[in-house]
N, C-alpha and C positions, 0 to 999 in steps of 0.2 A: 104093273108098270113099276119101275124102280126110280127112286128118288135120290138126287145128289143135294146135299146140304152145305151152303156156304154161309159162314158167319163173318160178319165185318163190323167195324166200328166207324161210324161217320159222324160228321158235323150236322146237327139237325137243319134241314132244308138246304143243305148246301153240298150234297153228295156229288162226286165226280167219279169218272171211270179211272181210278188210279191203278198202280201196278198190282196191288193185292187182288182187286176186284176182276181186273182184266185177265190175270194169269189164272184164276179160278174159274171164271164164268165163261171166257172166250172159247175154250175147248168144248163147252157143252152146247154151243150153237144158238144160244138164247139172244134176244135183242137187247143189248145192254142199255141203250138210250131209253127203252121203255121201262126197264127195270129202275133206272136212275130217276126218271120222272115220277114214278109211283112212290118211290122212297123219299123224295124231297116233298112230295105232297102230304104224305103221311107223317113226316117229321117236322113240318113247318112250325108247329107250336113249341118245338124244342130248339129254336133258333139260337145258335151259338154254342149249344151244349153237345157233349159227346153222347151219341145214342147207339146202342147195339142193335143190329139188324140181322135177322136170319133169313136166308133165301133158299126156298125149296124148289128145286127144278125137276119136272119130269123129264127123265133123259129120252123117252120115245117121242112125245109130241112138242117137247120144249116149252111146255107151259110152266108157269111159276107162281109160287104163292110167297107173301112176305109176312113175317112175324117181327113186328116192331116192339123192341123192348123199351124200357125206360132208362134214362140217363142214370149213372151211378149216383148215389146220395151226395157225394162230394160236389158233383156238377150242379145238382138241384139247389144245393145250399149257396154255392157261390152265385148262381143265377138270381136267387132271391135278394141277395145283398149287392149285387152287381160288381162283383170282383173277378179277377182273372185267375187268382190263385189264393190259397189259404196261407196261414202264417207258417213260417219254417221254425218259429220258436213259439209255440202256442200259449206257453205259461207265462211269457214276458211280452208277446206282441199280440194285441187283439186287433182283428181286421174289420169286424162286423158285429151287429147287434140285432138279431132277429126277435120279432114279436111271436108269441106263442102261436098265434093264428098262421103264421108263416111256417112254423114247424109242423102243424097240423097238415098244412097244404102238402108238404113234402111227404109226410106219412101216406096220406091219401094217394099220392102218385106212386108210391113204392109198396103200398101194403100187400099187393099179391106176391111180392118177393121177400117180405119180412116174415119171418117165423116167430110170431108171438101169439100168445093166447088171448091177449085183450089190447085194446087200442091204446090204453094208457102206457102199457110196456113199450109199444112201438114208438110212442112219442119220446120216452126216455132213451130209447135207442137211438133215435135221430139227434137228440140233444147231445148225446155222447160223441157222435160224429162231428157235431158243431164245435164241441169243446177241442177235439183234436185238430181242428182246422184254425183254432184261434178265434172262434165265433162265439159271442155271448147270446144268451137267450133272456129277454126281459132285464137286460143289464147285469146279469149273473153268470157265474160258471155253472158247469153241469151239476156238481156236488150241491151248490147253493139252491138252484132251481128245482132240483129233484126232491129236495126236502119240502118245498112248498107244494110241489105236485102231490106227495105222499099226504100232505096236511089237507088237501082238497081245495087249495086256492083256485086252481084252474079247471075244477070239475065241470063247470058250465060250458067253458069254451071246448073242453076235450069230449064231453059227452055229446054235445050237439054239433061237434066237428066244424066249428066256425073258422073260416079261412080269410075273412075280410078284415082288413087293418085300416083304421082311419089315418089320414094324413097327419093328423095332430099327433097320433101315438107314434108314428114313424119319425116325425121331427123330435119327440122327446127322446126316443131311443137313440137317435143320431146324436143329440146333445149329450146324454149320458155317456155314450161311447167316447166322444171327445174328452169329456172330464176324466173318464177312466184311463184313457191313453196318456193324458197329461200327468195323472198321479202315478201311473207306472213308470213314465220317463223320470219323474223326480226320484222314485225309489231307486232305479237303476242308476242314476247319477250319484246318489248318495252311497250306494254300495261301491261304486267305482271309486268315489273320493276316499271312502274309509280303506279300501283295499290299497290304494296308492299311498296313503298315509302310513299304513303297516310296512309297506315295501320300503318307504324312505326311512322309517324308523330303523328296520332291519339293516338298511345300508349303512346308517349313521353307527349303529351298535358294532357292525363289523369293521367299520373304519377305526373306530375307537380302540376296539380289541386289537386290531392291527398296529396301531400307534404304541399301545402298551407294550405289545410283544417286541417292536422295534427298540423301545427305550431300554427294556430289559437286556437285549442282545448288546446294545451299545454300552451299557454299564458293565457287563461282563467283560467286554473288550477292554474297557478302561482298567478295570481291576487287574487284568492279565499284564497289561503294559506296565503298571506300578510295581508288580511283583518282580518283573524282570528287571527294572532299573534298581531296586533294593538289592538284589543278588549281586549285581555288578559292583555296587559300592562297598560290599562287605569283603571282597576278594583281597585287598591289600591288607587288611586286618589280619587275615590268615597268614600272610607272609611275615608280618610283623611278629606274630606269635612264634613263627619258626625261628626268626632272628633271635628273639628273646630266648628261645629254647637253646640256641647254639651258644649264646653268651654265657649262660649258666652251667655248661656243660662240666663234668668233674675232670681236673687236669690229670694228664697221664703220669706215670711214675718218672719218666724221664724229665718231665717238666718240674716235678718236685725236686729231683736232684739238683738241678740247675738252680 
């Protein structure tokens, strides 16, 4: 018997017969409501998360099998901290703070699809995904927490794959997050104030330079006007010189005879 494979992405526990599923499965003659029921039952634990599902249909007898995948790492991280989306500027906006135990939990859910030689490396991989989403781990960024992992600080948690987090620790991590968010906000405000101050200074310098240029141009115009007035005052003197020259002219022979 031949099989048809249909791959879809659904919301855990809330799959419906949408256009993609209907167009792909209806021509195969399978019971869509039966498929939907089984998908929702098997993905109930992933409520609210995107889950990949593979449907394998026997074309002859119309029987089917389901292969339920796990949600993407980003979905699992968001589910752990209860947010709808990660940060659009992860280096400046922190949206969550996970405990190491929560990271280990995500690793366990995705370990079949993570290609790493050891569990510790897989943990660091998930922490990298947290960093890209603007999520801290143990109140630290990925580079900071990875140094502590390499130093062995979390060996007990990682080696024993502990996933339970106390409410006290969760409260502390939340308090740390608010403190870090406030500090980042102050730094951003400081940077913006310094940038504005530089822009204002640049505008002042430009205005001063423009004023100097304007004064220089007005000075040149003034000098030109004075030169023109001086030239006009000297014109009669030239005529006087001509008259003086005529008065001193040598008398002709006829004038001498007279």
